[in-house]
N, C-alpha and C positions, 0 to 999 in steps of 0.2 A: 499250626497256625498257618494261616495262607497269608501271604505279603503282597503289599498294595494294596489293601481293600481298606484302608481309612482316608477318609478325605484329609486334604491340607490343611493344615491348621495356621492361620495368621494370627500372632503375637499384638499387631496394633491395626486391627481393621478398624476402619472410620465408620461409623454409625450416626446418620442424622434421620431428624425428630420433624415431623409435617410443621411443630412449631419455631424450628429454624435452630433449634439445640444440637450441636456435633459432639462428639466425644469418640475415643478412643476405647477400643476393648478386645479380648480375642475372641475369633470367630471362624468359621469354616468358611467364610465367603471374604471379601476382601474390602467389600462395602456394603452397607444394611442400610434401609430405609425402613424406619417405624414409625406408625400413628401418635403413640404415645411413650414419654419416658416420664423420668422423676419429674423433671423439671414443669411438666403441664399436666399430668396425673391429677385425677381431685382426690385421690387419697392421700397424696402427699402436699397438697396445694392448701389443703382443707377448702379450698372452693366445692360449689355443688353444681359445678358446670356436666352438661351431657354431654359426653361424646359420641356424636352423630355421623357413621360415615356411609356414604351414598345412600342417604334418605331411609335406612332402615328403621327408623322411630317412627317417620310419618306410614311409613307402610304396614308396619304394629299397630298404628292406631286407626289406620285404615281397615285393616282385616278384622278387628276386633271391635269396631265403633266406639272408639272411645273419644272419640272429638269433642 
C-alpha cells in the first residue's frame, strides 16, 4: 500500500449554503459552499420552488422555444 495518498480529513468542516444556513460535517476540505441544503431543498421543504443557477432554465427554454 502506498503511504500518504489519501487527502486530509477534517472532522469539523464548516459548510455554508446560499440560503444562509451553516452547519458542520466531516469533509476533505475545511470549508465548503453549497447551493442547496436540507433547509432550502424543495424535496425536504415541500415547496415547489425551482432552483435555477446562472440562468440555465431560461437558456433551456430559449433553446427549445418553450416560452
